[in-house]
C-alpha angles and dihedrals in degrees: 000000000000095000092082096034106238115185119232092248089065091057090052094048100043093034113178092006097062096084093047089049091051091047091050090054093048091047092050091047089053090053091050090050090050090053090048093051092045092052091049089058094041102040104014093246141062120246089209117092097173142336131217130182141184147168109232111256118252089245095053093043092049090052091049093049092051089049088055091046091245126141112256106248139117094260094057091041089061105028103022093059126017108221105075087116120041140181123190120200118195120201136185099228139035094240090059091064095063091042093055093042094052094047092048091050090054094046116113115247095029111098113196113236103165143332135203124197106208089170098068089031108031121196117259092261092055098261113157128188141117114249126195127180116206130187112223124191109212122140083323135010110274138159133233130196117217117197118194121190143145122261089254092054090047093052091050092049091051091052092047091050094051094048101039101036098036091044094224095166136036095211097080098163094057092044092049091053092048092047091052091049090051091049091053092047092050090048090056090049091050090051093047093049091048091050091048093051092046092052092048093049091047091053091048091052092050091052092049094051093046095052 
């Protein structure tokens, strides 16, 4: 499906599952758009800042399967692990994450498999995000991972990826400490901004009801 730009090597690796994976992504994107449009009507704004998506590259998936002691093949790539297809939703505020997550979980066609809240329980390195695995029945049964995070969390994750995966520095312990400090600082900023917006909206509502 050319609309999401899948290279030929992906078709060869995922074989008969590639079209269902593409369809699962497009279906999930449509549900996110429906949530966005619904919130615009309901609240006057969309909680969705931007959306990205991908099918995990054959190289990355092969590495992950070997790490899990699974044979490298299309069946295990789709049913042995659950993140061959992925959609990432970026929001402005913390409250938007729960809103999007709950509405996705109630969307038809997306069957909840598991969820992990790395916001209330961050990873040891400071990583924060909300992960949900859905089962989607297209031409075949496939799975899709949806990650929901604020723009601040997304910026931190991008920095972590560049540093850790591209090995830009030899002093990993110092970098790890600094990354964790930045993650905690950004988390405080997210919380402060959410509190500020909540107070402002509360004051606006009080003025509207008193007029």
